[in-house]
C-alpha positions as CSV (number, residue, x, y, z in Angstrom):
1,M,2.2,6.7,30.1
2,K,5.0,8.5,28.3
3,D,6.2,8.8,24.7
4,F,2.9,7.6,23.2
5,L,1.1,7.9,19.8
6,G,-2.2,9.6,19.8
7,V,-4.7,8.3,17.3
8,V,-7.7,10.2,16.1
9,G,-9.8,7.1,15.1
10,G,-13.3,5.9,14.4
11,I,-13.2,7.2,10.9
12,G,-13.8,4.4,10.3
13,P,-13.7,2.1,13.3
14,L,-12.4,-0.9,11.3
15,A,-9.7,1.1,9.7
16,T,-8.6,2.3,13.1
17,T,-8.1,-1.2,14.5
18,Y,-6.4,-2.2,11.3
19,F,-4.0,0.7,11.6
20,M,-3.1,-0.4,15.2
21,K,-2.6,-3.9,14.0
22,K,-0.2,-2.6,11.3
23,I,1.9,-0.7,13.9
24,I,2.1,-3.8,16.1
25,N,3.0,-6.0,13.2
26,F,5.7,-3.7,11.9
27,T,7.4,-3.4,15.3
28,S,10.1,-6.0,16.0
29,A,9.3,-6.8,19.6
30,V,10.0,-9.8,21.9
31,N,7.6,-8.7,24.7
32,D,4.8,-6.3,25.4
33,Q,7.1,-3.6,26.7
34,D,8.9,-3.3,23.3
35,H,5.7,-2.1,21.6
36,I,4.6,1.5,21.0
37,N,2.3,3.1,23.6
38,M,-0.9,4.3,22.0
39,M,-3.9,6.3,23.1
40,V,-6.8,5.8,20.7
41,L,-9.9,8.0,20.4
42,N,-12.4,5.9,18.5
43,H,-14.5,8.9,17.7
44,A,-17.1,7.4,15.3
45,E,-19.5,10.3,15.4
46,I,-17.2,12.6,13.5
47,P,-19.2,13.7,10.4
48,D,-18.5,12.2,7.1
49,R,-15.6,13.9,5.5
50,T,-16.4,13.3,1.8
51,A,-20.0,14.5,2.2
52,Y,-18.7,17.7,3.7
53,I,-15.9,18.3,1.2
54,L,-18.0,17.6,-1.9
55,N,-21.2,19.5,-1.1
56,R,-21.2,20.7,2.5
57,T,-24.4,18.7,3.2
58,N,-23.4,17.7,6.7
59,S,-21.6,19.2,9.7
60,N,-18.0,20.3,9.4
61,P,-15.7,17.6,10.7
62,Y,-12.9,20.0,11.4
63,P,-14.0,21.1,15.0
64,Y,-14.2,17.4,15.9
65,L,-10.8,16.7,14.6
66,L,-9.3,19.7,16.2
67,E,-10.9,18.9,19.6
68,D,-9.5,15.4,19.5
69,C,-6.0,16.5,18.5
70,L,-5.9,19.1,21.2
71,M,-7.1,16.5,23.7
72,L,-4.3,14.2,22.7
73,Q,-1.8,17.0,22.8
74,E,-2.9,18.0,26.3
75,V,-2.4,14.5,27.7
76,G,1.1,14.3,26.3
77,A,1.1,12.6,22.9
78,K,4.4,12.8,21.1
79,L,2.9,12.2,17.7
80,I,-0.6,12.2,16.3
81,A,-2.0,10.0,13.5
82,I,-5.3,10.3,11.8
83,P,-6.0,7.0,9.9
84,C,-8.4,8.5,7.4
85,N,-7.0,9.9,4.1
86,T,-9.9,12.2,3.4
87,S,-9.4,13.9,6.8
88,H,-6.0,15.1,5.7
89,Y,-7.8,17.8,3.7
90,F,-7.9,19.5,7.1
91,L,-4.3,18.9,7.9
92,P,-2.9,22.3,7.0
93,Q,-5.5,24.0,9.3
94,L,-4.8,21.5,12.1
95,K,-1.1,22.1,11.9
96,Q,-1.7,25.8,12.6
97,E,-3.4,25.1,15.9
98,V,-1.8,21.8,17.0
99,K,1.8,21.9,18.2
100,V,2.3,18.1,18.2
101,P,3.5,16.7,14.8
102,I,0.8,14.9,12.8
103,V,1.6,12.1,10.3
104,D,1.1,13.3,6.7
105,M,0.0,10.1,5.0
106,Q,0.0,11.5,1.4
107,K,3.4,13.2,1.7
108,E,5.0,10.1,3.2
109,T,3.4,7.8,0.6
110,A,4.7,10.0,-2.2
111,K,8.2,10.1,-0.7
112,A,8.2,6.3,-0.4
113,L,7.1,5.9,-4.1
114,K,9.9,8.2,-5.1
115,K,12.4,6.0,-3.4
116,L,11.1,3.1,-5.4
117,G,11.7,5.0,-8.6
118,L,8.1,4.9,-9.8
119,Q,7.0,7.4,-12.5
120,K,3.3,6.9,-12.8
121,V,0.8,5.6,-10.2
122,G,-3.0,5.6,-9.9
123,V,-5.0,6.7,-6.9
124,M,-7.9,4.6,-5.6
125,A,-9.6,6.7,-3.0
126,T,-12.8,8.4,-2.0
127,S,-14.3,11.1,-4.2
128,G,-13.6,13.6,-1.4
129,T,-9.9,12.7,-1.3
130,V,-9.7,12.9,-5.1
131,A,-11.5,16.3,-5.2
132,T,-9.0,17.8,-2.7
133,G,-6.0,16.9,-4.7
134,L,-4.2,15.5,-1.7
135,F,-2.4,12.7,-3.5
136,Q,-2.1,14.5,-6.8
137,N,-0.2,17.4,-5.1
138,A,2.0,15.1,-3.0
139,L,2.9,13.0,-6.0
140,R,3.6,16.1,-8.2
141,A,6.0,17.4,-5.6
142,E,8.0,14.2,-6.0
143,G,7.9,14.3,-9.8
144,I,5.5,11.4,-10.1
145,D,2.7,11.3,-12.6
146,C,-0.8,10.6,-11.2
147,F,-3.7,8.8,-12.9
148,L,-7.3,9.3,-11.7
149,P,-10.0,7.0,-12.9
150,P,-13.0,8.2,-15.0
151,N,-16.3,9.0,-13.1
152,S,-17.8,5.7,-13.9
153,V,-15.0,3.8,-12.3
154,Q,-14.8,6.3,-9.4
155,S,-18.4,5.6,-8.7
156,K,-17.6,1.9,-8.3
157,I,-14.8,2.7,-6.0
158,M,-17.2,4.7,-3.8
159,D,-19.6,1.7,-3.8
160,I,-16.8,-0.6,-2.6
161,I,-15.9,1.8,0.2
162,Y,-19.4,2.9,1.4
163,S,-21.8,0.2,0.3
164,N,-19.5,-2.7,1.2
165,I,-16.6,-2.1,3.6
166,K,-18.2,0.7,5.8
167,A,-21.4,-1.3,5.8
168,G,-19.6,-4.5,6.9
169,I,-20.2,-6.3,3.6
170,M,-17.4,-8.1,1.9
171,P,-16.6,-6.5,-1.5
172,N,-16.8,-8.7,-4.6
173,R,-13.3,-9.6,-5.8
174,A,-14.3,-9.6,-9.4
175,E,-15.7,-6.1,-9.2
176,F,-12.5,-4.9,-7.4
177,D,-10.4,-6.5,-10.1
178,E,-12.5,-4.8,-12.8
179,V,-11.9,-1.4,-11.2
180,S,-8.1,-2.2,-10.8
181,A,-7.9,-3.1,-14.5
182,C,-8.7,0.5,-15.4
183,F,-5.5,1.6,-13.8
184,W,-3.3,-1.1,-15.4
185,K,-4.8,-0.3,-18.8
186,N,-3.6,3.3,-18.3
187,D,0.0,2.2,-17.7
188,C,0.1,2.7,-13.9
189,E,3.1,1.1,-12.3
190,A,1.3,0.9,-9.0
191,I,-2.1,1.7,-7.4
192,I,-2.2,3.7,-4.2
193,L,-4.9,2.3,-1.8
194,G,-5.7,5.9,-0.7
195,C,-8.6,5.1,1.6
196,T,-8.2,3.3,4.9
197,E,-11.2,1.2,4.1
198,L,-9.5,0.0,0.9
199,S,-6.3,-0.6,2.9
200,M,-7.9,-3.6,4.5
201,L,-8.4,-5.2,1.1
202,K,-4.7,-5.6,0.7
203,E,-4.7,-8.3,3.4
204,I,-8.2,-9.7,2.6
205,F,-7.5,-10.1,-1.1
206,E,-3.8,-10.8,-0.7
207,L,-2.9,-8.1,-3.2
208,K,0.6,-7.8,-4.6
209,D,3.1,-5.2,-3.9
210,N,2.0,-3.1,-6.8
211,F,-0.9,-2.1,-4.6
212,V,0.6,0.5,-2.3
213,D,-1.2,0.9,1.0
214,A,-1.0,4.5,2.4
215,L,-1.8,3.0,5.8
216,D,1.3,0.8,5.6
217,I,3.4,3.9,5.0
218,A,1.8,5.7,7.9
219,A,2.4,2.8,10.2
220,S,6.0,2.4,9.1
221,F,6.5,6.2,9.7
222,V,5.2,5.8,13.3
223,V,7.5,2.9,14.1
224,S,10.5,5.0,12.8
225,F,9.4,8.1,14.7
226,F,9.5,6.1,18.0
227,N,12.9,4.6,17.1
228,K,11.6,1.1,17.2
229,P,13.2,-1.7,15.1
230,K,11.0,-2.9,12.2
231,C,10.1,-6.4,11.2
232,N,8.9,-7.8,7.9
233,E,5.3,-8.6,7.2
234,K,3.6,-10.3,4.3
235,N,2.7,-7.9,1.5
236,T,4.9,-5.0,2.7
237,L,7.1,-3.1,0.4
238,N,10.8,-3.5,0.7
239,F,11.3,0.1,1.8
240,L,9.2,-0.6,4.9
241,I,11.8,-3.1,6.2
């Protein structure tokens, strides 16, 4: 297999399959051979990233991520994607040891929002991602103001991610709407779904385009990288087409 995408997956498993689906749906193909080759490592035992970042209570995920990236590099991956926003905390370190390019989800999301002319957006993500400043720094570099919810709302976001989606339980739509309302009340023009578990809610809840899915951006980047024609999909932003 040549010219293939390497995916460090399993973090979480559902988000990994959803990412693959996005890439397939974004690719304009008339047969199997028109699609992007992928090699996916569904490495579910990688330690929780947020738990490590916030209080170092579990093993360091970095050696696992590095091992997987080097494995994909060794077998010939042309590009590596890690469909887990929090894992991007380790991206600068990974780039020092891995020669194959790795998709930068936060950077690409910020660039896409800049193209749309947005000036203020909110970030809905894990507490680990928020604590690292991944989206805040990427947005700031593009001149976009970033809103972060108060601790009480952030706690509800974590419940949606960990107590619901990761646990295989459907989130309550009313609770999600209540969380989202905090962002709209603070004049956000859009909300970034900055956790790959939250990404799945865009399809499940049929969210409007003012919910910007970072996983959409990453999938679109992959399709462009492999020079594949793109096709439209329900709920995608116009810059993905």
